[in-house]
Each structure stands twice: as C-alpha cells, then as structure tokens.
C-alpha positions in Angstrom: 4.8 17.9 -2.0 3.2 15.0 -3.5 1.4 12.7 -1.3 2.7 9.5 -0.2 1.3 6.0 -1.5 1.3 5.3 2.2 -1.3 8.2 3.1 -3.5 7.1 0.3 -3.6 3.4 1.7 -4.5 4.8 4.9 -8.2 5.4 3.9 -8.7 1.6 3.3 -7.6 1.0 6.9 -11.5 0.8 8.8 -13.4 -2.2 6.1 -14.4 -5.6 6.1 -11.4 -7.6 7.9 -12.0 -10.1 4.8 -11.5 -7.5 1.9 -7.8 -7.9 0.8 -7.1 -4.1 0.7 -8.1 -3.8 3.8 -5.3 -6.3 5.1 -3.1 -4.4 3.0 -3.5 -1.0 4.2 -3.9 -3.0 8.0 -0.6 -4.6 7.7 1.6 -1.6 5.9 0.3 0.7 8.7 1.8 -1.7 11.3 5.1 -2.4 9.3 7.3 0.1 11.0 10.1 -0.2 8.3 7.5 0.6 5.4 8.4 3.4 3.2 5.6 6.0 4.3 7.2 8.7 2.1 7.5 7.4 -1.1 5.2 8.0 -4.3 7.9 5.9 -6.6 6.7 2.5 -7.6 9.9 1.1 -7.9 10.8 1.7 -4.6 7.1 0.5 -3.0 7.2 -2.7 -5.5 10.8 -3.8 -4.4 9.8 -3.3 -0.8 6.8 -5.4 -0.5 8.3 -8.0 -2.7 11.1 -8.5 -0.2 9.1 -7.7 2.8 5.6 -7.1 2.6 4.5 -10.6 3.8 0.9 -9.3 4.6 0.3 -8.6 0.8 -1.4 -11.1 -0.6 -0.6 -10.7 -4.0 1.0 -7.8 -5.9 -1.7 -7.2 -8.4 -3.7 -5.9 -5.4 -0.5 -3.3 -4.8 -0.5 -2.5 -8.9 -4.5 -2.0 -8.8 -4.3 0.2 -5.9 -1.1 2.1 -7.7 -3.2 2.8 -10.4 -6.4 4.2 -8.4 -3.4 6.4 -6.5 -1.9 7.6 -9.8 -6.0 8.3 -10.8 -6.5 10.7 -7.7 -3.2 12.1 -7.7 
C-alpha cells in the first residue's frame, strides 16, 4: 500500500512555527476533513485550493509533493 501524502506531511509538524511548511503540516493535522489516505495530486490540490486556508501558497504544497514523490 502506498504511503499517503498526509503521513509524509506529519513529519514536519514539530519545528519552528515561523516555517510555512510547519504551519501547513499543523494546519493539515488540525483539519479533520483533510484527505488523509490520499496519494493523488489532483485530489489533494483541489482540496487545498478549496479548503486549505492554512496553506499560505500552493507553491509550498507543490514543493512538498515533489519531495514526497522523490522519497516514496
């Protein structure tokens, strides 16, 4: 079974709060509707564009997505 992006994102939760990646990870953790089992870029990006008020920029998601793919 493929690892979900959410599980990958959680590794960034404990860091400096001024880091936008840490804020993204904490926001996703607190978002009970986040698609936690997904590893689908389209599903995640659409969700974040509609509901990811805690994500400062989609560039952050795109960069983390590339890292996620590279490390998977």
